[in-house]
NUGUSE-363162 format. One record per residue (C-alpha): x, y, z. Coordinates in nm, 4 decimals, m for minus. Layout:
REM NUGUSE-363162
> px, py, pz
> X, Y, Z;
...
This chain:
REM NUGUSE-363162
> px, py, pz
> m9.7031, m9.7419, m2.7253;
> m9.5631, m9.5845, m3.0430;
> m9.3810, m9.7845, m3.3068;
> m9.0047, m9.7459, m3.2825;
> m8.8802, m10.0256, m3.5071;
> m8.9655, m10.0709, m3.8724;
> m9.0441, m10.4386, m3.8152;
> m9.3176, m10.3395, m3.5693;
> m9.5349, m10.1924, m3.8450;
> m9.8501, m10.3976, m3.8984;
> m9.8012, m10.4004, m4.2730;
> m9.4744, m10.5880, m4.2120;
> m9.6207, m10.8340, m3.9661;
> m9.6428, m10.6400, m3.6394;
> m9.9593, m10.5633, m3.4431;
> m10.1462, m10.2404, m3.5246;
> m10.0920, m9.9495, m3.2866;
> m10.4690, m9.9197, m3.2418;
> m10.6772, m10.2355, m3.1865;
> m10.9850, m10.0567, m3.3258;
> m10.9992, m9.8348, m3.6323;
> m10.9833, m9.4570, m3.5940;
> m11.1789, m9.3125, m3.8854;
> m11.1756, m8.9690, m4.0411;
> m11.5271, m8.8291, m4.0138;
> m11.6384, m9.0481, m3.7254;
> m11.9727, m8.8980, m3.6122;
> m11.9821, m8.6648, m3.3143;
> m12.2419, m8.7936, m3.0685;
> m12.3234, m8.5457, m2.7962;
> m12.5951, m8.5653, m2.5266;
> m12.7859, m8.8893, m2.5897;
> m13.0414, m8.8107, m2.3186;
> m13.1388, m8.4792, m2.4795;
> m13.1661, m8.6500, m2.8171;
> m13.3799, m8.9330, m2.6794;
> m13.6080, m8.6786, m2.5070;
> m13.6630, m8.5006, m2.8368;
> m13.7277, m8.8296, m3.0172;
> m13.9764, m8.9312, m2.7461;
> m14.1605, m8.6014, m2.7881;
> m14.1791, m8.6275, m3.1678;
> m14.3075, m8.9833, m3.1463;
> m14.5713, m8.8723, m2.8974;
> m14.6785, m8.5927, m3.1345;
> m14.6788, m8.8390, m3.4283;
> m14.5522, m8.5567, m3.6481;
> m14.2561, m8.7230, m3.8168;
> m14.2032, m8.5086, m4.1266;
> m14.3669, m8.2355, m4.3413;
> m14.2215, m7.9224, m4.1788;
> m14.2666, m8.0314, m3.8202;
> m14.1929, m7.8144, m3.5140;
> m13.8387, m7.9477, m3.4732;
> m13.7494, m7.8691, m3.8348;
> m13.8911, m7.5195, m3.7897;
> m13.6910, m7.4770, m3.4691;
> m13.3780, m7.6071, m3.6404;
> m13.4179, m7.3635, m3.9309;
> m13.4678, m7.0792, m3.6854;
> m13.1567, m7.1780, m3.4930;
> m12.9445, m7.1867, m3.8120;
> m13.0715, m6.8425, m3.9118;
> m12.9976, m6.7131, m3.5624;
> m12.6435, m6.8529, m3.5629;
> m12.5540, m6.7363, m3.9133;
> m12.7505, m6.4132, m3.9330;
> m12.8977, m6.5264, m4.2657;
> m13.2608, m6.4283, m4.3125;
> m13.3759, m6.7613, m4.4498;
> m13.2816, m7.1231, m4.3840;
> m13.4533, m7.4091, m4.5667;
> m13.3632, m7.7453, m4.4135;
> m13.3277, m8.0406, m4.6495;
> m13.2902, m8.4171, m4.6385;
> m12.9231, m8.3840, m4.7411;
> m12.6705, m8.1346, m4.8729;
> m12.6708, m8.2716, m5.2272;
> m13.0454, m8.2237, m5.2707;
> m13.0085, m7.8772, m5.1154;
> m12.7464, m7.7889, m5.3772;
> m12.9522, m7.9350, m5.6631;
> m13.2614, m7.7408, m5.5619;
> m13.0664, m7.4163, m5.5218;
> m12.9169, m7.4655, m5.8687;
> m13.2598, m7.5268, m6.0179;
> m13.4237, m7.2397, m5.8282;
> m13.1586, m7.0008, m5.9617;
> m13.2351, m7.1311, m6.3128;
> m12.8754, m7.2154, m6.3949;
> m12.8198, m7.3669, m6.7390;
> m12.5367, m7.4339, m6.9818;
> m12.2083, m7.4242, m6.7927;
> m12.1182, m7.3514, m6.4319;
> m11.7612, m7.3029, m6.3079;
> m11.6522, m7.5093, m6.0069;
> m11.3301, m7.6475, m5.8596;
> m11.2366, m8.0101, m5.9169;
> m11.0876, m8.0286, m5.5666;
> m11.4195, m8.0983, m5.3986;
> m11.6558, m8.3821, m5.3154;
> m11.8121, m8.5313, m5.6268;
> m12.1601, m8.4098, m5.5270;
> m12.0663, m8.0549, m5.6282;
> m12.0193, m8.1674, m5.9885;
> m12.2985, m8.4256, m5.9905;
> m12.5536, m8.1687, m5.8694;
> m12.4990, m7.9861, m6.1972;
> m12.4554, m8.2800, m6.4337;
> m12.7684, m8.4470, m6.2938;
> m12.9645, m8.1491, m6.4292;
> m12.7951, m8.1362, m6.7680;
> m12.5591, m7.8541, m6.6711;
> m12.1915, m7.8904, m6.7581;
> m11.9472, m7.8412, m6.4696;
> m11.6427, m7.6494, m6.5919;
> m11.3428, m7.7238, m6.3740;
> m11.1244, m7.4288, m6.2805;
> m10.7874, m7.4587, m6.1089;
> m10.7258, m7.3698, m5.7456;
> m10.4866, m7.1444, m5.5610;
> m10.2299, m7.3870, m5.4172;
> m10.2053, m7.1780, m5.0984;
> m10.5745, m7.1462, m5.0148;
> m10.6933, m7.4685, m5.1874;
> m10.9945, m7.2710, m5.3136;
> m11.0832, m7.1431, m5.6632;
> m10.8116, m6.9298, m5.8190;
> m10.9983, m6.6118, m5.9066;
> m10.7254, m6.5094, m6.1501;
> m10.8106, m6.8097, m6.3680;
> m11.1894, m6.7970, m6.3574;
> m11.2450, m6.5342, m6.6259;
> m11.0559, m6.7500, m6.8777;
> m11.3170, m7.0227, m6.8200;
> m11.6204, m6.7998, m6.8852;
> m11.7995, m6.8561, m7.2169;
> m12.1343, m6.7387, m7.3605;
> m12.2862, m7.0562, m7.2059;
> m12.1669, m6.9782, m6.8509;
> m12.4490, m6.8931, m6.6095;
> m12.2908, m6.9333, m6.2688;
> m12.0024, m7.0066, m6.0337;
> m12.0005, m7.2422, m5.7370;
> m11.7247, m7.1657, m5.4898;
> m11.6342, m7.4316, m5.2333;
> m11.5117, m7.3251, m4.8894;
> m11.2699, m7.6168, m4.8715;
> m11.1761, m7.7357, m4.5203;
> m11.3959, m7.4526, m4.3867;
> m11.1546, m7.1865, m4.5107;
> m11.3635, m6.9327, m4.7042;
> m11.3103, m6.8612, m5.0716;
> m11.2008, m6.5166, m5.1848;
> m11.5636, m6.4122, m5.1671;
> m11.5086, m6.0492, m5.2636;
> m11.3260, m6.1386, m5.5854;
> m11.5789, m6.4061, m5.6788;
> m11.8649, m6.1642, m5.6141;
> m11.7025, m5.9017, m5.8354;
> m11.6483, m6.1495, m6.1182;
> m12.0070, m6.2754, m6.0945;
> m12.1437, m5.9218, m6.0965;
> m11.9307, m5.8100, m6.3905;
> m12.0394, m6.1044, m6.6034;
> m12.4006, m6.1324, m6.4888;
> m12.3495, m6.4737, m6.3297;
> m12.5245, m6.6367, m6.0350;
> m12.2979, m6.7187, m5.7402;
> m12.3484, m7.0125, m5.5040;
> m12.1195, m7.1277, m5.2267;
> m12.0865, m7.4930, m5.1305;
> m12.0394, m7.4368, m4.7571;
> m12.0533, m7.8034, m4.6576;
> m11.7281, m7.7619, m4.4616;
> m11.7863, m7.4106, m4.3332;
> m12.0724, m7.4093, m4.0845;
> m11.9799, m7.1796, m3.7972;
> m11.7014, m7.0030, m3.9906;
> m11.6640, m6.6368, m4.0807;
> m11.5298, m6.4273, m4.3687;
> m11.4069, m6.0818, m4.2682;
> m11.5985, m6.1227, m3.9450;
> m11.9302, m6.2091, m4.1117;
> m12.0765, m6.5568, m4.0819;
> m12.0673, m6.7854, m4.3812;
> m12.4261, m6.8161, m4.5008;
> m12.4646, m6.4518, m4.6004;
> m12.2779, m6.4488, m4.9302;
> m12.3634, m6.5011, m5.2953;
> m12.7168, m6.5821, m5.4038;
> m12.7243, m6.8785, m5.1665;
> m12.4970, m7.0988, m4.9579;
> m12.5440, m7.4687, m4.8960;
> m12.4627, m7.6553, m4.5761;
> m12.4222, m8.0272, m4.5243;
> m12.5203, m8.1871, m4.1947;
> m12.4144, m8.5363, m4.2959;
> m12.3037, m8.7734, m4.0196;
> m11.9375, m8.6972, m4.0953;
> m11.9797, m8.3225, m4.0408;
> m11.8955, m8.1787, m3.7007;
> m12.2604, m8.0722, m3.6576;
> m12.4805, m8.3449, m3.7995;
> m12.8454, m8.4374, m3.8418;
> m12.7652, m8.8032, m3.9236;
> m12.8298, m8.7016, m4.2878;
> m12.9247, m8.3488, m4.3790;
> m12.8448, m8.0170, m4.5350;
> m12.9790, m7.6667, m4.5788;
> m12.9929, m7.3715, m4.8148;
> m12.9348, m7.0340, m4.6502;
> m12.9989, m6.7071, m4.8296;
> m13.0925, m6.3446, m4.7732;
> m13.3070, m6.3414, m5.0881;
> m13.6708, m6.3677, m4.9816;
> m13.8058, m6.4474, m5.3276;
> m13.5468, m6.7223, m5.3781;
> m13.6199, m6.8676, m5.0336;
> m13.9912, m6.8839, m5.1109;
> m13.9231, m7.0606, m5.4390;
> m13.6918, m7.3137, m5.2709;
> m13.9508, m7.3889, m5.0023;
> m14.2007, m7.4736, m5.2744;
> m13.9527, m7.6855, m5.4667;
> m13.8425, m7.8964, m5.1688;
> m14.2056, m7.9986, m5.1019;
> m14.3351, m8.1004, m5.4465;
> m14.4486, m7.7422, m5.5189;
> m14.7234, m7.7447, m5.2556;
> m14.8485, m7.4030, m5.1390;
> m15.1033, m7.5266, m4.8905;
> m15.3199, m7.8357, m4.8810;
> m15.4037, m7.9804, m5.2253;
> m15.2565, m7.6748, m5.3969;
> m14.9522, m7.7391, m5.6138;
> m14.8341, m7.4200, m5.7841;
> m14.4815, m7.5134, m5.8917;
> m14.2812, m7.8151, m6.0040;
> m14.0901, m7.9638, m5.7140;
> m13.9438, m8.2712, m5.5520;
> m13.9127, m8.4265, m5.2068;
> m13.6242, m8.2580, m5.0273;
> m13.7789, m8.2349, m4.6814;
> m13.5834, m8.2930, m4.3614;
> m13.7597, m8.5364, m4.1237;
> m13.8175, m8.4496, m3.7582;
> m13.5725, m8.7067, m3.6258;
> m13.2914, m8.5436, m3.8231;
> m13.3828, m8.2035, m3.6830;
> m13.3806, m8.3564, m3.3326;
> m13.0213, m8.4653, m3.3855;
> m12.9297, m8.1277, m3.5343;
> m13.0748, m7.9291, m3.2456;
> m12.8982, m8.1518, m2.9949;
> m12.5677, m8.1111, m3.1809;
> m12.6032, m7.7332, m3.1963;
> m12.6461, m7.7182, m2.8184;
> m12.2819, m7.8291, m2.8011;
> m12.1509, m7.6236, m3.0932;
> m11.8921, m7.4316, m2.8918;
> m11.7682, m7.7428, m2.7117;
> m11.7260, m7.9342, m3.0375;
> m11.5336, m7.6485, m3.1977;
> m11.3170, m7.6218, m2.8864;
> m11.2373, m7.9943, m2.9082;
> m11.1558, m7.9619, m3.2788;
> m10.9262, m7.6673, m3.2084;
> m10.7559, m7.8549, m2.9256;
> m10.6878, m8.1449, m3.1617;
> m10.5640, m7.9135, m3.4357;
> m10.3294, m7.7331, m3.1956;
> m10.1832, m8.0578, m3.0623;
> m10.1289, m8.2005, m3.4098;
> m9.9555, m7.8738, m3.4983;
> m9.7212, m7.8995, m3.2001;
> m9.6302, m8.2596, m3.2799;
> m9.6023, m8.2369, m3.6593;
> m9.5093, m7.8734, m3.7105;
> m9.1329, m7.9203, m3.7202;
> m9.1160, m8.2215, m3.9529;
> m8.9558, m8.1280, m4.2872;
> m9.1828, m8.2396, m4.5701;
> m9.5030, m8.2314, m4.3627;
> m9.7155, m7.9165, m4.3455;
> m10.0416, m7.8752, m4.1574;
> m10.2889, m7.6394, m4.3241;
> m10.3299, m7.3095, m4.1412;
> m10.6561, m7.1559, m4.0275;
> m10.6991, m6.7793, m3.9988;
> m10.6791, m6.6971, m3.6282;
> m10.8582, m6.3667, m3.6940;
> m11.1705, m6.5466, m3.8145;
> m11.4071, m6.7861, m3.6425;
> m11.3165, m7.1336, m3.7697;
> m11.4623, m7.4762, m3.6924;
> m11.1275, m7.6635, m3.7226;
> m11.3237, m7.9597, m3.8570;
> m11.0424, m8.1000, m4.0696;
> m10.6859, m8.1968, m3.9889;
> m10.5236, m8.1690, m4.3316;
> m10.1553, m8.2251, m4.3914;
> m9.9654, m8.1869, m4.7156;
> m9.6849, m8.4300, m4.7950;
> m9.3758, m8.3280, m4.9906;
> m9.2708, m8.6600, m5.1427;
> m8.9326, m8.5295, m5.2611;
> m8.8317, m8.4195, m4.9123;
> m8.9655, m8.7300, m4.7402;
> m8.8506, m8.9971, m4.9837;
> m9.1894, m9.1721, m4.9577;
> m9.5155, m9.1104, m5.1396;
> m9.8381, m8.9857, m4.9905;
> m10.0113, m9.3088, m5.0886;
> m9.7419, m9.5192, m4.9200;
> m9.7865, m9.3170, m4.6017;
> m10.1640, m9.3680, m4.6124;
> m10.1152, m9.7434, m4.6655;
> m9.8956, m9.7697, m4.3548;
> m10.1313, m9.5539, m4.1473;
> m10.4292, m9.7657, m4.2482;
> m10.2365, m10.0753, m4.1484;
> m10.2059, m9.9279, m3.7997;
> m10.5864, m9.8788, m3.7954;
> m10.5430, m9.5053, m3.8510;
> m10.7939, m9.4673, m4.1334;
> m10.6579, m9.1520, m4.2968;
> m10.8127, m9.0261, m4.6199;
> m10.6834, m8.8836, m4.9483;
> m10.9403, m8.6013, m4.9769;
> m11.0561, m8.5419, m5.2562;
> m10.8369, m8.7646, m5.4699;
> m10.8178, m8.7980, m5.7673;
> m11.0380, m8.4915, m5.8302;
> m11.3802, m8.4728, m5.9916;
> m11.2230, m8.4332, m6.3364;
> m11.0686, m8.7807, m6.3037;
> m11.3967, m8.9489, m6.2091;
> m11.6797, m9.0553, m6.4373;
> m11.8438, m8.9229, m6.6371;
> m11.6108, m8.6235, m6.6370;
> m11.2887, m8.8041, m6.7255;
> m11.4634, m8.9337, m7.0384;
> m11.6129, m8.5948, m7.1226;
> m11.2909, m8.4014, m7.0537;
> m10.9998, m8.6443, m7.0882;
> m10.7418, m8.3646, m7.0980;
> m10.8862, m8.1498, m6.8169;
> m10.5810, m8.2124, m6.6031;
> m10.3722, m7.9973, m6.8365;
> m10.5704, m7.6954, m6.7173;
> m10.5605, m7.8004, m6.3520;
> m10.1914, m7.8310, m6.2576;
> m10.2310, m7.6949, m5.9033;
> m10.5338, m7.9145, m5.8393;
> m10.3447, m8.2238, m5.9517;
> m10.0461, m8.1280, m5.7399;
> m10.2551, m8.0725, m5.4274;
> m10.4629, m8.3883, m5.4546;
> m10.1461, m8.5995, m5.4661;
> m10.0208, m8.4405, m5.1433;
> m10.3202, m8.4199, m4.9088;
> m10.3933, m8.6480, m4.6135;
> m10.6856, m8.6005, m4.3741;
> m10.6196, m8.7287, m4.0200;
> m10.8741, m8.8365, m3.7558;
> m11.0217, m8.5701, m3.5294;
> m11.3474, m8.4899, m3.3507;
> m11.4961, m8.5758, m3.0130;
> m11.3943, m8.9426, m3.0333;
> m11.0226, m8.8586, m3.0716;
> m10.8283, m8.8087, m2.7487;
> m10.4923, m8.6486, m2.6755;
> m10.3451, m8.9988, m2.6393;
> m10.4762, m9.0904, m2.9856;
> m10.3107, m8.7843, m3.1379;
> m9.9807, m8.8548, m2.9621;
> m9.9793, m9.2071, m3.1069;
> m10.0913, m9.1027, m3.4551;
> m9.8199, m8.8375, m3.4646;
> m9.5651, m9.0868, m3.3367;
> m9.6515, m9.3317, m3.6128;
> m9.6168, m9.0555, m3.8725;
> m9.2775, m8.9610, m3.7320;
> m9.1648, m9.3244, m3.7466;
> m9.2899, m9.3638, m4.1038;
> m9.0815, m9.0647, m4.2067;
> m8.7805, m9.1841, m4.0058;
> m8.7965, m9.5199, m4.1844;
> m8.9104, m9.3830, m4.5215;
> m8.6250, m9.5328, m4.7215;
> m8.6823, m9.8895, m4.6071;
> m9.0626, m9.8622, m4.6068;
> m9.0642, m9.7350, m4.9646;
> m8.9063, m10.0612, m5.0739;
> m9.1577, m10.2749, m4.8867;
> m9.4952, m10.1010, m4.9218;
């Protein structure tokens, strides 16, 4: 059933469309039997961590899939980013977007490096390369581009800027596993790229991440750093930390990767259906993926034009949540409006007009293996009814 009467909305006293909550980022669980077999084997071996055979196999599989020469698996994507930053000896200031998960900024600030927020291109949602050079100062040592929603940055322009100014270039590829740029797999660009395999990602290791790079010297340094600096038994030759991925995480990752194509196909099916159902609604626009590139279609992102709809993005999200459709306002309100950055840079928003505009418009809708065609039909129907009743809902929500 789809709501057809304003009084049916749960927020006004009706019953929710869905009895159970449909979450954005609900984990994809694939073949439980294969996973349990791998867990049984690792328990039998009693090799639970410290670069076990499953971690080595997982790293090899990532390198094979991406074409990158080196993959260093980590306990999570944030630690992977922090270690890459430290291994590249970044200092001073590093330019990043504010339209990203807070870990991108924290990975710098945690190490005493100042994140400098640059505005985005409102069309691509990624760093606006035309504005980056204005942010470069004598203290700037690097740029971190974020492939938001899995859509690659303008890698060529960022690479040119980094080269011209002698800057290191990292890509936060947390959203972009399995995606390509000009036909080449993400994972082969900049000095290093960082993946996240968190439970919410379409390929997950429960918790996990990885650094991928084609720089052999950098890869060797990162391997030392993620294991306390050990270069063999009782031989510490470098300062390091504990960033190791445990075997059970690699077991989940390997099992997920076995179904990579099926998961992407399900994501694309969901994206296509949402597009058919929402594509002709004035004031609602679904982000577009480049059909000429390999995409993972991991995110269903719509932008809301409040002036056309007569209802705010936040009001829409409130009504959706009331129907147990747990939509998200990614990545509201932006890193620059979170602590400690809003205290450090209270007027940063003046330099980020497109970022502020975007983050007031974006809604992420549920997708993944747990979302069926029937779910999408109902979610889209609720959205259509919200818009149809926008005037009255605006007064009540």
